[in-house]
Backbone as ProteinMPNN parsed JSONL, in Angstrom:
{"seq_chain_A": "MSETSSFDFNAFIQESKETLLNPKSYFPTMKLSGGMAEPLIKAVIYGAVAGILAFLWGVLGLGGVAGIFGAGIGAMALVWTIVGALIGLFIGAVILLIISSICKGNADFEANMRVTAAVMVVMPINALLGFTMGINSVFGMIISLGVNLYALYLLYHGLTGALKANPGTAKIVMYVLAALLLIATLAGLSTRNKMNRIMNDINMDQSMNIKEDSR", "coords_chain_A": {"N_chain_A": [[0.801, -1.125, -0.017], [1.998, 1.297, 0.716], [3.731, 1.861, -1.254], [2.011, 2.387, -3.685], [0.929, 4.466, -2.662], [2.917, 6.05, -2.578], [3.778, 6.878, -5.008], [5.029, 8.816, -7.45], [3.709, 11.273, -9.345], [4.899, 13.4, -11.073], [7.377, 12.597, -11.446], [6.894, 10.525, -12.875], [5.886, 11.387, -15.498], [8.299, 12.952, -16.097], [10.402, 10.707, -16.41], [9.033, 9.116, -18.585], [9.134, 11.294, -20.507], [11.687, 11.362, -20.763], [12.122, 8.548, -21.53], [11.286, 8.413, -24.147], [12.558, 10.353, -25.545], [15.33, 10.406, -24.552], [16.692, 8.306, -24.484], [19.538, 6.891, -24.701], [20.562, 8.104, -22.593], [19.151, 7.743, -20.691], [18.243, 4.996, -19.731], [20.634, 3.883, -18.637], [20.323, 4.901, -15.973], [18.27, 4.427, -14.431], [16.021, 3.056, -12.159], [16.287, -0.084, -10.781], [15.152, -1.554, -9.137], [12.764, -1.906, -6.231], [10.04, -2.803, -5.704], [7.145, -4.466, -7.201], [5.13, -2.755, -7.525], [5.096, 0.164, -8.881], [6.023, -0.394, -11.581], [3.901, -1.915, -12.425], [1.826, 0.328, -11.886], [2.509, 1.94, -14.045], [2.128, 0.721, -16.22], [-0.464, 0.529, -16.271], [-1.274, 3.163, -16.369], [-0.399, 3.869, -19.045], [-1.593, 2.33, -20.766], [-4.346, 3.259, -19.852], [-4.6, 5.734, -21.055], [-4.005, 5.163, -23.475], [-6.045, 3.56, -24.198], [-8.358, 5.382, -23.824], [-7.708, 7.436, -26.07], [-8.007, 5.741, -28.084], [-10.849, 4.917, -27.601], [-11.673, 7.896, -28.468], [-11.013, 8.198, -31.249], [-12.644, 6.32, -32.288], [-15.212, 7.017, -31.562], [-14.949, 9.546, -33.19], [-14.933, 8.294, -35.577], [-12.468, 7.882, -36.691], [-10.807, 5.906, -36.706], [-10.586, 4.052, -38.562], [-13.085, 2.667, -38.216], [-16.621, 4.363, -38.339], [-19.256, 5.739, -36.72], [-21.672, 4.413, -35.068], [-20.78, 1.637, -34.452], [-18.032, 2.361, -34.106], [-17.594, 3.734, -32.302], [-18.308, 1.666, -30.24], [-16.522, -0.093, -30.78], [-14.43, 1.586, -29.901], [-15.017, 1.933, -27.204], [-14.748, -0.8, -26.184], [-11.912, -0.806, -26.423], [-10.906, 1.005, -24.705], [-11.178, -0.584, -22.248], [-9.862, -3.046, -22.946], [-7.193, -2.254, -23.711], [-6.283, -1.693, -21.247], [-6.297, -4.034, -19.597], [-4.669, -5.552, -21.522], [-2.398, -4.193, -21.424], [-1.657, -4.554, -18.957], [-1.32, -7.602, -18.853], [0.493, -7.777, -20.939], [2.389, -6.313, -19.705], [3.709, -8.462, -17.97], [3.858, -10.911, -19.615], [5.515, -9.33, -21.339], [8.092, -8.985, -19.659], [8.973, -11.266, -19.308], [9.479, -12.317, -21.729], [11.6, -10.69, -22.085], [13.386, -11.064, -20.001], [14.205, -13.53, -21.019], [15.666, -12.899, -23.483], [17.669, -11.097, -22.322], [19.036, -12.773, -20.648], [20.185, -14.427, -22.59], [21.564, -12.598, -24.048], [23.526, -12.1, -22.135], [22.691, -10.322, -19.804], [21.11, -8.704, -16.892], [19.331, -10.913, -15.215], [17.637, -10.618, -13.552], [13.88, -10.615, -12.526], [12.23, -8.51, -11.558], [13.899, -6.173, -12.327], [13.787, -6.708, -15.447], [11.172, -6.357, -15.74], [10.742, -3.673, -15.295], [11.935, -2.444, -17.356], [10.587, -3.119, -19.269], [8.205, -1.842, -18.78], [9.153, 0.713, -19.026], [9.375, 0.792, -21.298], [6.602, 0.394, -22.653], [5.798, 3.053, -22.895], [5.521, 3.794, -25.66], [2.916, 3.099, -26.086], [0.94, 4.665, -25.645], [1.826, 6.839, -27.643], [1.569, 5.117, -29.804], [-1.34, 5.085, -29.88], [-2.383, 7.663, -30.281], [-1.245, 8.093, -32.602], [-3.323, 6.51, -34.145], [-5.35, 7.507, -35.263], [-4.535, 7.86, -38.215], [-5.406, 5.412, -39.113], [-7.808, 5.931, -39.897], [-7.72, 7.645, -42.16], [-5.989, 6.307, -44.013], [-5.903, 2.909, -44.445], [-3.45, 1.404, -45.256], [-1.672, 3.527, -44.858], [-1.641, 4.07, -42.209], [-1.033, 1.676, -40.949], [1.475, 1.452, -41.748], [2.963, 3.803, -40.354], [2.302, 2.903, -37.597], [4.187, 0.809, -37.879], [6.322, 2.05, -37.818], [6.192, 3.476, -35.293], [6.589, 0.945, -33.746], [9.049, -0.112, -34.516], [10.547, 2.032, -33.076], [10.029, 1.312, -30.822], [11.445, -1.195, -30.355], [13.964, 0.198, -30.864], [14.367, 1.823, -28.211], [14.056, -0.49, -26.674], [16.437, -2.156, -27.347], [18.409, -0.175, -25.974], [17.44, -0.256, -23.532], [17.975, -3.025, -22.737], [21.105, -2.881, -23.186], [21.653, -0.397, -21.767], [20.288, -0.252, -18.98], [20.059, -2.903, -18.309], [22.426, -4.184, -18.77], [23.332, -5.746, -21.143], [25.211, -7.672, -23.503], [26.202, -5.547, -26.236], [26.735, -6.12, -29.041], [25.125, -8.892, -29.26], [22.906, -8.228, -28.404], [21.95, -6.511, -30.103], [21.857, -8.195, -32.677], [19.869, -9.504, -31.798], [17.668, -7.462, -31.85], [17.56, -6.907, -34.765], [16.489, -9.209, -35.627], [14.084, -9.314, -34.412], [13.13, -6.872, -35.528], [12.855, -7.41, -38.037], [11.046, -9.868, -37.873], [8.905, -8.291, -36.97], [8.433, -6.511, -39.489], [7.683, -8.541, -41.474], [5.28, -9.576, -40.38], [3.808, -7.148, -40.43], [3.653, -6.755, -43.171], [2.003, -9.365, -43.606], [-0.128, -8.208, -42.431], [-1.064, -6.288, -43.927], [-1.564, -7.612, -46.51], [-3.53, -9.309, -45.881], [-5.887, -7.333, -45.015], [-5.973, -6.396, -47.685], [-7.029, -8.511, -48.843], [-9.593, -8.779, -47.408], [-10.5, -6.361, -47.698], [-11.361, -6.398, -50.667], [-12.921, -8.458, -50.64], [-15.233, -7.612, -49.294], [-15.947, -5.553, -50.901], [-16.699, -6.964, -52.913], [-19.008, -8.199, -51.775], [-20.381, -5.914, -51.094], [-21.072, -4.908, -53.977], [-22.705, -7.04, -54.854], [-24.872, -7.007, -53.124], [-25.787, -4.507, -54.129], [-26.7, -4.73, -56.82], [-28.302, -6.512, -56.5], [-30.169, -4.992, -55.305], [-30.888, -3.464, -57.23], [-32.082, -5.18, -59.012], [-34.394, -6.022, -57.688], [-35.589, -3.496, -57.405], [-36.474, -3.434, -59.965]], "CA_chain_A": [[-0.49, 0.23, -0.014], [2.877, 2.339, 0.882], [4.216, 1.511, -2.475], [1.224, 2.786, -4.407], [0.613, 5.896, -2.208], [4.046, 7.105, -2.62], [3.897, 6.783, -6.638], [5.699, 10.188, -7.899], [3.365, 11.277, -10.558], [5.395, 14.265, -11.606], [8.616, 11.55, -11.906], [6.565, 9.01, -13.828], [5.86, 12.345, -16.369], [9.693, 13.313, -16.321], [10.813, 9.64, -16.852], [8.417, 9.278, -19.567], [9.761, 11.891, -21.471], [13.107, 10.996, -20.915], [12.773, 7.198, -22.103], [11.04, 8.668, -25.397], [13.315, 11.608, -26.05], [16.793, 10.461, -24.589], [16.938, 6.786, -24.369], [20.568, 6.263, -24.291], [21.111, 8.434, -21.207], [17.93, 7.361, -19.315], [18.303, 3.456, -19.3], [21.881, 3.278, -17.444], [20.356, 5.838, -14.474], [16.833, 3.954, -14.316], [15.973, 2.207, -10.897], [15.959, -1.446, -11.159], [14.351, -2.458, -7.798], [12.019, -0.792, -5.383], [8.954, -3.327, -5.923], [6.555, -4.157, -8.57], [3.93, -1.71, -7.545], [5.636, 1.005, -9.885], [5.943, -0.936, -13.05], [1.689, -2.012, -12.72], [0.94, 1.599, -11.993], [3.007, 2.499, -14.905], [1.698, -0.168, -17.343], [-2.249, 0.964, -16.176], [-1.535, 4.664, -16.827], [0.098, 3.829, -20.498], [-2.848, 1.498, -21.095], [-5.501, 3.862, -19.905], [-4.118, 6.638, -21.898], [-3.869, 4.554, -25.173], [-7.712, 3.305, -24.44], [-9.032, 6.933, -24.08], [-7.506, 7.744, -27.303], [-8.713, 4.935, -29.151], [-11.989, 5.423, -27.517], [-11.767, 8.888, -28.97], [-10.734, 8.22, -32.385], [-13.818, 5.136, -32.484], [-16.253, 8.024, -31.455], [-15.092, 10.568, -34.146], [-14.658, 7.823, -36.737], [-11.468, 8.25, -37.243], [-10.03, 4.684, -36.267], [-11.048, 2.905, -39.302], [-14.683, 2.332, -38.311], [-17.337, 5.104, -37.887], [-20.678, 5.891, -36.538], [-21.843, 3.686, -33.558], [-19.936, 0.816, -34.634], [-16.852, 3.066, -34.337], [-17.703, 4.126, -30.731], [-18.364, 0.347, -29.362], [-15.163, -0.389, -30.568], [-13.396, 2.497, -29.143], [-15.349, 1.729, -25.838], [-14.203, -1.905, -26.124], [-10.643, -0.753, -26.795], [-10.778, 1.373, -23.706], [-11.069, -1.409, -21.5], [-9.056, -3.945, -23.247], [-6.023, -1.512, -23.509], [-5.688, -1.305, -20.127], [-5.975, -5.395, -19.467], [-3.834, -5.934, -22.503], [-1.053, -3.842, -21.056], [-0.992, -5.667, -17.532], [-0.974, -8.848, -19.581], [1.723, -7.673, -22.075], [3.588, -6.457, -19.018], [4.131, -9.829, -17.223], [4.605, -11.345, -20.494], [6.849, -9.031, -21.91], [8.878, -9.284, -18.989], [9.608, -13.018, -19.342], [10.375, -12.536, -22.877], [12.708, -9.779, -22.297], [14.119, -11.683, -19.261], [14.938, -14.607, -21.765], [16.297, -12.526, -24.37], [18.593, -10.264, -21.307], [19.569, -14.016, -20.471], [20.802, -14.865, -23.977], [22.593, -11.38, -24.303], [24.108, -12.235, -21.122], [22.3, -9.268, -19.283], [20.727, -8.944, -15.729], [18.372, -12.065, -15.564], [16.351, -10.434, -12.348], [12.603, -10.647, -12.923], [12.221, -6.913, -11.689], [14.457, -5.449, -13.568], [13.203, -6.468, -16.573], [9.888, -5.786, -15.719], [10.792, -2.493, -14.928], [12.381, -2.125, -18.255], [9.096, -3.46, -20.166], [6.906, -1.286, -18.474], [9.34, 1.814, -19.333], [9.173, 1.046, -23.09], [5.551, 0.596, -22.909], [5.486, 4.301, -23.205], [4.949, 3.998, -26.804], [1.573, 2.832, -26.202], [0.31, 6.062, -26.155], [2.084, 7.111, -28.862], [0.937, 4.461, -31.009], [-2.697, 5.282, -29.949], [-2.527, 8.977, -30.396], [-1.432, 8.007, -34.21], [-4.086, 5.328, -34.359], [-6.387, 8.207, -36.349], [-3.901, 7.601, -39.31], [-5.919, 4.232, -39.93], [-9.225, 6.365, -40.596], [-7.255, 8.357, -43.159], [-5.685, 5.466, -45.028], [-5.123, 1.975, -43.734], [-2.13, 1.117, -45.239], [-0.432, 4.502, -44.196], [-1.806, 3.677, -40.826], [0.071, 0.509, -40.816], [3.055, 1.853, -41.918], [2.936, 4.154, -38.945], [2.326, 1.702, -36.496], [5.182, -0.023, -37.888], [7.517, 3.009, -37.436], [6.571, 3.166, -33.684], [6.553, -0.475, -33.029], [10.217, -0.353, -34.878], [11.248, 2.785, -32.429], [9.801, 0.835, -29.259], [12.613, -2.083, -30.374], [15.167, 0.871, -30.221], [13.976, 1.851, -26.851], [14.448, -1.957, -26.034], [18.126, -1.942, -27.346], [18.872, 0.881, -24.925], [17.105, -0.981, -21.799], [18.887, -4.285, -22.555], [22.651, -2.587, -23.063], [21.856, 0.565, -20.669], [19.767, -0.815, -17.562], [20.085, -4.636, -18.141], [24.048, -4.618, -19.175], [23.382, -7.102, -21.674], [25.996, -7.558, -24.65], [25.64, -4.686, -27.139], [26.5, -6.945, -30.333], [24.205, -10.093, -29.028], [21.725, -7.44, -28.3], [21.751, -5.556, -31.719], [21.427, -9.014, -33.832], [18.353, -10.071, -31.688], [16.707, -6.392, -32.23], [17.47, -6.968, -36.032], [15.639, -10.352, -36.148], [12.666, -8.932, -34.418], [12.437, -6.001, -36.654], [12.565, -8.472, -39.698], [9.729, -10.484, -37.976], [7.744, -7.208, -37.4], [8.611, -6.153, -40.986], [6.675, -9.549, -41.998], [4.034, -9.304, -39.661], [3.088, -6.022, -40.864], [3.423, -7.28, -44.831], [1.125, -10.241, -43.787], [-1.32, -8.052, -42.072], [-1.463, -5.639, -45.299], [-2.019, -8.636, -47.284], [-4.685, -9.847, -45.402], [-6.465, -6.399, -45.185], [-6.335, -6.158, -48.849], [-7.968, -9.607, -49.224], [-10.531, -8.584, -46.911], [-11.318, -5.225, -48.563], [-11.864, -6.889, -52.023], [-14.255, -9.388, -50.27], [-16.295, -6.367, -48.705], [-16.419, -4.714, -52.16], [-17.709, -8.043, -53.713], [-20.279, -8.203, -50.832], [-21.598, -4.429, -51.84], [-21.54, -4.88, -55.678], [-23.672, -8.246, -54.912], [-25.972, -6.35, -52.773], [-26.044, -3.118, -54.818], [-26.823, -5.387, -57.916], [-29.761, -7.361, -55.964], [-31.308, -4.043, -54.874], [-31.383, -2.895, -58.632], [-32.97, -6.151, -59.909], [-35.66, -5.976, -56.997], [-36.409, -2.285, -57.896], [-37.404, -3.634, -61.492]], "C_chain_A": [[0.847, 1.164, -0.043], [3.554, 2.558, -0.656], [3.397, 2.205, -3.534], [0.8, 4.2, -4.121], [1.616, 6.728, -2.426], [4.452, 7.057, -4.181], [4.138, 8.229, -7.233], [4.645, 10.4, -9.19], [3.849, 12.144, -11.753], [6.827, 13.259, -12.451], [8.032, 10.935, -12.974], [6.73, 9.993, -15.297], [7.084, 12.368, -17.09], [9.897, 12.0, -17.048], [10.29, 9.302, -18.019], [8.653, 9.88, -20.97], [11.222, 11.739, -21.651], [13.469, 10.042, -21.835], [12.19, 7.594, -23.673], [12.233, 9.493, -26.277], [14.961, 11.589, -26.016], [16.99, 8.887, -23.726], [18.261, 6.393, -23.698], [20.99, 7.099, -22.761], [20.184, 8.331, -19.889], [18.134, 6.206, -18.614], [19.51, 2.935, -17.967], [21.435, 3.993, -16.147], [19.075, 5.204, -13.961], [16.981, 2.996, -12.861], [15.659, 1.196, -11.397], [15.079, -2.173, -10.136], [13.551, -1.09, -7.085], [10.541, -1.535, -5.071], [7.955, -3.309, -7.23], [5.432, -3.302, -8.561], [4.061, -0.443, -8.705], [5.501, 0.798, -11.187], [4.454, -1.294, -13.408], [1.529, -0.598, -12.854], [1.177, 2.045, -13.387], [2.339, 2.093, -16.085], [0.153, 0.387, -17.302], [-2.395, 2.026, -16.744], [-1.494, 4.534, -18.464], [-1.237, 3.211, -21.194], [-4.329, 2.341, -21.117], [-5.605, 4.906, -20.995], [-4.075, 6.494, -23.246], [-5.627, 4.287, -25.273], [-8.477, 4.314, -24.393], [-8.893, 7.186, -25.434], [-8.039, 6.8, -28.551], [-10.245, 4.861, -29.2], [-12.43, 6.634, -28.193], [-11.829, 8.769, -30.638], [-12.147, 7.05, -32.986], [-14.996, 6.281, -32.341], [-16.373, 8.895, -32.626], [-15.015, 9.53, -35.749], [-13.532, 8.023, -37.614], [-10.195, 6.846, -36.945], [-10.31, 3.655, -37.284], [-12.728, 2.568, -39.438], [-15.429, 3.358, -37.847], [-18.48, 4.858, -37.576], [-20.613, 5.21, -35.137], [-20.83, 2.62, -33.399], [-18.314, 1.125, -34.003], [-16.713, 3.325, -32.386], [-17.714, 2.77, -29.704], [-17.098, 0.037, -29.565], [-14.051, 0.158, -29.93], [-13.489, 2.124, -27.383], [-14.693, 0.265, -25.142], [-12.419, -1.727, -25.971], [-10.295, 0.283, -25.599], [-10.541, 0.367, -22.57], [-10.14, -2.842, -21.703], [-7.667, -3.521, -23.403], [-5.164, -1.858, -22.157], [-5.498, -3.197, -19.426], [-4.808, -5.615, -20.447], [-2.465, -5.209, -21.939], [-0.577, -4.369, -19.703], [-0.672, -6.955, -17.576], [0.291, -8.638, -20.265], [2.98, -7.201, -21.056], [4.265, -7.347, -18.702], [4.802, -10.487, -18.514], [5.628, -10.839, -21.377], [8.367, -8.952, -21.075], [9.357, -10.578, -18.92], [10.283, -13.002, -20.162], [11.715, -11.654, -22.796], [13.903, -10.424, -21.348], [15.097, -13.055, -20.285], [16.065, -14.078, -22.664], [17.946, -11.767, -23.485], [19.724, -11.62, -21.198], [20.677, -14.537, -21.589], [21.918, -13.985, -24.128], [23.745, -11.368, -22.986], [23.868, -10.614, -20.302], [21.821, -10.138, -17.857], [19.529, -9.823, -15.834], [17.484, -11.752, -13.992], [15.297, -9.995, -12.861], [12.358, -9.004, -12.925], [12.613, -5.895, -12.34], [14.021, -5.269, -14.747], [11.849, -6.479, -16.466], [9.538, -4.575, -15.715], [11.151, -2.087, -16.028], [11.272, -1.986, -19.1], [8.526, -2.54, -19.761], [7.722, 0.606, -18.734], [9.231, 1.633, -21.112], [7.448, 0.848, -23.573], [4.986, 2.083, -23.221], [5.085, 4.554, -24.415], [3.411, 3.716, -26.875], [0.638, 3.998, -26.496], [0.476, 6.7, -27.183], [1.198, 6.419, -30.053], [-0.941, 4.478, -31.281], [-3.134, 6.644, -30.538], [-2.434, 9.103, -32.294], [-2.439, 7.156, -34.933], [-5.138, 6.168, -35.427], [-5.974, 8.122, -37.731], [-4.682, 6.04, -40.021], [-7.42, 4.631, -40.647], [-8.768, 7.203, -41.933], [-6.903, 7.327, -44.331], [-5.211, 4.208, -44.217], [-3.709, 1.581, -43.703], [-0.915, 2.32, -44.745], [-0.522, 4.533, -42.763], [-1.228, 2.694, -40.265], [1.39, 0.759, -40.95], [3.413, 2.812, -40.655], [3.168, 3.784, -37.917], [3.695, 1.064, -36.683], [6.354, 0.656, -37.788], [7.428, 3.467, -35.838], [6.839, 1.936, -33.176], [8.74, -0.637, -33.35], [10.791, 0.871, -33.428], [11.013, 2.187, -30.803], [11.071, -0.24, -29.371], [14.044, -1.053, -30.073], [15.368, 1.475, -29.03], [14.497, 0.506, -25.968], [15.875, -2.171, -26.11], [18.562, -1.179, -26.177], [18.545, 0.381, -23.57], [17.651, -1.698, -21.996], [20.207, -3.587, -22.466], [22.89, -1.564, -21.693], [21.349, -0.085, -19.485], [20.042, -2.318, -17.131], [21.546, -5.044, -18.53], [24.064, -5.783, -20.216], [24.553, -6.918, -22.866], [25.489, -6.705, -25.715], [25.634, -5.551, -28.642], [25.594, -8.131, -30.463], [22.539, -9.201, -29.271], [20.907, -6.822, -29.381], [21.36, -6.751, -32.884], [19.976, -9.516, -33.181], [17.233, -8.782, -31.799], [16.748, -6.397, -33.902], [16.517, -8.238, -36.506], [14.21, -9.905, -35.608], [12.155, -7.964, -35.155], [12.169, -6.576, -37.987], [11.408, -9.231, -39.044], [8.507, -9.35, -37.926], [7.721, -6.822, -38.653], [7.402, -7.462, -41.745], [5.737, -9.635, -41.539], [2.943, -8.201, -40.676], [2.734, -6.279, -42.32], [2.163, -8.239, -44.833], [-0.19, -9.04, -43.828], [-1.731, -6.738, -43.292], [-2.086, -6.389, -46.244], [-3.49, -8.956, -46.91], [-5.706, -8.815, -45.474], [-7.136, -6.167, -46.721], [-7.283, -7.157, -49.209], [-9.321, -9.195, -49.049], [-11.633, -7.389, -47.516], [-11.998, -5.534, -50.078], [-13.063, -7.89, -51.603], [-15.199, -8.492, -50.053], [-16.884, -5.78, -49.988], [-17.029, -5.516, -53.042], [-19.033, -8.222, -53.217], [-21.053, -6.989, -51.574], [-21.741, -4.438, -52.967], [-22.534, -5.805, -55.873], [-25.057, -7.584, -54.632], [-26.272, -4.775, -53.624], [-26.961, -3.642, -56.187], [-28.441, -6.333, -57.787], [-30.789, -6.127, -55.771], [-31.631, -3.682, -56.223], [-32.178, -3.411, -59.141], [-34.296, -6.043, -59.111], [-36.334, -4.43, -57.29], [-37.205, -2.477, -59.129], [-38.6, -4.178, -61.635]], "O_chain_A": [[0.793, 1.943, -0.994], [3.819, 3.715, -0.982], [4.097, 2.695, -4.42], [0.41, 4.995, -4.976], [1.455, 7.947, -2.492], [5.644, 7.243, -4.427], [3.074, 8.788, -7.499], [4.812, 9.593, -10.105], [3.549, 11.973, -12.934], [7.132, 13.255, -13.644], [8.673, 10.811, -14.018], [7.502, 9.597, -16.171], [7.208, 12.009, -18.261], [9.627, 12.001, -18.249], [11.203, 9.098, -18.818], [8.503, 9.385, -22.087], [11.806, 12.018, -22.698], [14.395, 10.099, -22.643], [12.778, 6.939, -24.534], [12.644, 9.233, -27.408], [15.74, 12.191, -26.756], [17.369, 8.634, -22.582], [18.355, 5.816, -22.615], [21.73, 6.551, -21.944], [20.324, 8.634, -18.704], [18.217, 6.111, -17.39], [19.452, 2.183, -16.994], [22.126, 3.742, -15.16], [18.82, 5.577, -12.816], [17.988, 2.335, -12.609], [14.881, 1.175, -12.351], [14.433, -3.2, -10.341], [13.646, 0.124, -7.267], [9.824, -0.968, -4.247], [7.935, -2.42, -8.081], [4.79, -3.132, -9.598], [3.059, -0.165, -9.363], [4.96, 1.611, -11.936], [3.917, -1.012, -14.48], [1.086, -0.206, -13.934], [0.22, 2.515, -14.002], [1.977, 2.919, -16.924], [-0.377, 0.662, -18.378], [-3.319, 2.211, -17.536], [-2.406, 5.012, -19.139], [-1.77, 3.763, -22.156], [-5.203, 2.232, -21.977], [-6.574, 4.949, -21.753], [-4.096, 7.405, -24.073], [-6.338, 4.707, -26.187], [-9.51, 4.16, -25.045], [-9.932, 7.182, -26.094], [-8.379, 7.154, -29.68], [-10.909, 4.777, -30.233], [-13.596, 6.588, -28.585], [-12.774, 9.307, -31.215], [-12.494, 7.124, -34.165], [-15.762, 6.288, -33.305], [-17.468, 9.116, -33.143], [-15.046, 10.063, -36.858], [-13.523, 8.251, -38.824], [-8.971, 6.956, -37.006], [-10.289, 2.467, -36.963], [-13.385, 2.307, -40.446], [-15.082, 3.587, -36.688], [-18.979, 3.821, -38.013], [-19.744, 5.39, -34.283], [-20.087, 2.596, -32.419], [-17.582, 0.252, -33.536], [-15.821, 3.057, -31.581], [-17.22, 2.807, -28.577], [-16.414, -0.141, -28.558], [-13.042, -0.411, -29.514], [-12.573, 2.046, -26.564], [-14.268, 0.158, -23.992], [-11.776, -2.598, -25.385], [-9.072, 0.406, -25.54], [-9.532, 0.606, -21.906], [-9.796, -3.563, -20.767], [-6.837, -4.414, -23.237], [-3.98, -2.153, -21.993], [-4.476, -3.454, -18.788], [-3.792, -5.943, -19.833], [-1.425, -5.848, -22.102], [0.595, -4.575, -19.388], [0.022, -7.529, -16.738], [1.173, -9.474, -20.07], [4.161, -7.468, -21.271], [5.458, -7.316, -19.003], [6.023, -10.629, -18.585], [6.423, -11.52, -22.024], [9.47, -8.88, -21.616], [10.386, -10.751, -18.268], [11.448, -13.389, -20.076], [12.74, -11.955, -23.408], [15.086, -10.394, -21.687], [16.289, -13.352, -20.203], [17.182, -14.595, -22.688], [19.073, -11.906, -23.96], [20.905, -11.569, -21.541], [21.808, -14.957, -21.344], [23.062, -14.401, -24.308], [24.718, -10.614, -22.998], [24.813, -9.828, -20.232], [21.927, -11.334, -17.586], [18.656, -9.429, -16.607], [16.801, -12.618, -13.447], [15.392, -9.052, -13.647], [12.297, -8.322, -13.948], [11.975, -4.959, -12.821], [13.817, -4.166, -15.253], [11.348, -6.7, -17.568], [8.406, -4.185, -16.003], [10.712, -0.94, -16.103], [10.979, -0.911, -19.624], [8.021, -2.05, -20.771], [7.0, 1.598, -18.638], [8.994, 2.544, -21.906], [7.092, 1.13, -24.717], [3.876, 2.258, -23.724], [4.29, 5.486, -24.537], [2.768, 4.188, -27.813], [-0.188, 4.143, -27.397], [-0.485, 7.189, -27.776], [0.447, 6.921, -30.89], [-1.612, 4.124, -32.25], [-4.156, 6.727, -31.219], [-3.119, 9.787, -33.054], [-2.437, 7.071, -36.161], [-5.688, 5.54, -36.332], [-6.862, 8.275, -38.57], [-4.523, 5.673, -41.185], [-8.021, 4.024, -41.534], [-9.654, 7.365, -42.772], [-7.417, 7.443, -45.444], [-4.283, 4.319, -43.416], [-2.96, 1.435, -42.736], [0.254, 2.138, -44.403], [0.413, 4.976, -42.095], [-0.885, 2.773, -39.086], [2.294, 0.271, -40.271], [4.309, 2.369, -39.936], [4.108, 4.177, -37.226], [4.342, 0.787, -35.672], [7.409, 0.032, -37.675], [8.443, 3.774, -35.212], [7.368, 1.888, -32.065], [9.523, -1.143, -32.547], [11.604, 0.301, -32.701], [11.669, 2.539, -29.823], [11.817, -0.173, -28.394], [14.958, -1.361, -29.308], [16.533, 1.704, -28.706], [15.136, 0.498, -24.915], [16.531, -2.357, -25.084], [19.186, -1.837, -25.345], [19.277, 0.573, -22.599], [18.624, -1.445, -21.286], [20.59, -3.72, -21.304], [23.78, -1.675, -20.85], [22.278, -0.587, -18.853], [20.195, -2.784, -16.002], [21.811, -6.245, -18.596], [24.843, -6.721, -20.049], [24.753, -5.729, -23.113], [24.39, -7.001, -26.185], [24.595, -5.612, -29.3], [25.242, -8.467, -31.593], [21.54, -9.434, -29.951], [19.693, -6.67, -29.521], [20.689, -6.433, -33.866], [19.057, -9.875, -33.916], [16.032, -9.053, -31.832], [15.796, -5.781, -34.383], [15.908, -8.244, -37.576], [13.226, -10.116, -36.317], [10.973, -7.973, -35.499], [11.354, -6.185, -38.823], [10.498, -9.275, -39.871], [7.464, -9.406, -38.579], [6.545, -6.796, -39.019], [6.439, -7.144, -42.442], [4.877, -9.852, -42.393], [1.893, -8.359, -41.3], [1.586, -6.04, -42.695], [1.329, -8.137, -45.733], [-0.987, -8.887, -44.754], [-2.91, -6.388, -43.327], [-3.083, -5.954, -46.821], [-4.446, -8.822, -47.674], [-6.69, -9.259, -46.066], [-8.304, -5.879, -46.98], [-8.298, -6.831, -49.825], [-10.153, -9.152, -49.956], [-12.847, -7.384, -47.715], [-12.997, -4.957, -50.508], [-14.063, -8.007, -52.312], [-16.184, -8.631, -50.779], [-18.085, -5.554, -50.133], [-17.801, -5.066, -53.889], [-20.027, -8.37, -53.927], [-21.997, -7.05, -52.362], [-22.782, -3.858, -53.277], [-23.287, -5.666, -56.837], [-26.031, -7.526, -55.382], [-27.299, -4.154, -53.348], [-27.896, -2.927, -56.549], [-29.295, -6.652, -58.615], [-31.99, -6.218, -56.02], [-32.842, -3.571, -56.412], [-33.062, -2.808, -59.751], [-35.327, -5.972, -59.779], [-37.555, -4.305, -57.375], [-38.276, -1.926, -59.383], [-39.118, -4.247, -62.749]]}, "name": "protein", "num_of_chains": 1, "seq": "MSETSSFDFNAFIQESKETLLNPKSYFPTMKLSGGMAEPLIKAVIYGAVAGILAFLWGVLGLGGVAGIFGAGIGAMALVWTIVGALIGLFIGAVILLIISSICKGNADFEANMRVTAAVMVVMPINALLGFTMGINSVFGMIISLGVNLYALYLLYHGLTGALKANPGTAKIVMYVLAALLLIATLAGLSTRNKMNRIMNDINMDQSMNIKEDSR"}
């Protein structure tokens, strides 16, 4: 309880700015101990902000789906981004722990959890730029890819700066993850294009049926 009540929101804002804008200097100086309450609170805040932004874009029809459906999806996103942030924090910490061990870095779970929570600062950024999906789905996915690649850049500095992992090995792991991220994005674009073609075909069939019925 004392850990939660002593959470410094001003320090959280400053640390978030430093993580985003100056990761090379921030990660070597970040705290790696002090309890798990702090990274949990960080994850909840990042998830909540991301969820609020997703809800906003849904209401405005800028998240790729407009109207009542957009608002409904946004409302679901508001809840699931917080839940997803907490689940992602623990899963991400385990994955980072494995990567750090491979790279001969810090194998303490709390330390890896804190680095994971710090990197989650990209969640609100990704959500903030989510309106680009409403402008153009391809453009939106490219923007999302850029944000995720920047998250890998932050992760690299977290590994080498905070967890003292071997820079050479960490760089190879980041290249592999970046390649997998690119492949996943291309696969997503291909799937989206196929879905768009199917929906266009359905709309065309419905239009033809309406015209025939009117005759």
